[in-house]
N, C-alpha and C positions, 0 to 999 in steps of 0.2 A: 504494500500500500504506500502510495506517495502522499506528500503533503497536499497536493492538488486533489487527490482522491478524498482525503478526509475533509477538506474544506469545501467540497462540492455540496451544493444544496440538497442533492439526492442521497447523500451518505450521512445518516444521522445516528447510526449505532454500529458498534463493533463488538465481536465476541472473540476472545482469545482462549485457547485450550492448552493448558500446560500439563506436562506429565513428568513425574519423577519417581525414583525408587523409594519405597517405604521399607527401611531396613528392619524396623521393629516387627512388621507383619509380613515381611518378605514378599512384597507384591508391588505392582505399579499403582501409583495414586495420581488421580487427575483433578485439576482445579480449573474451573471456567471463570473467566472475568468478563463481565458484560458491561459495556459503557454505552449509555444512552444520552446523547447531547441534545435531543429534540425536546419539544414542549409537550409531547404525548407519550404515553406508555408504549412499549414495543414487545412483541412476542420474542421469546428466546427459545430456540430449538437446539437442544444439546444432544449429542450422539449418545445412544443408550446401548450398552452391551448387555447380553443376556444375563439375568440375575442381578442387575445393578439399577441404580436410580441416582438422582441428584438431590442434594439438600442445600438450601440457601444458608449461607453463613451470616447474612445480614437481612433478617426478615423485613426490616423497615424499608429496605430498598425495593421490595417486590410490590408489584401492583396486582398480584394474584399468581396462581400457579402458571409457570411458564412465561411470566411477564416480568419486565423490568420497568420500574416507575420512570416518569419523565425526569430528565436532568439528574440522573443518578448512576451509580456504579454498583453492580451486584457481583457477589462472589459465591460460587457454588462448588461444593466438593462432591465427588462421586462416591456413593455408598454401595459397597458390595455386599 
């Protein structure tokens, strides 16, 4: 993504998916960071692996299940 992409009027949210090793539980752990710069809530579609789901780490940033509130940042951790 370029600066021009982010500054475009049609680009108003971004989701990053990060993955790292969890040495305590000996598995991969994924964190999703959703950024919404618009004045409206946006749907967030996170990839789901069989037997897993996502949990919000900041419930106040959510506008509902699968949504991120306007002008906010949401953090979600994958639950296995």
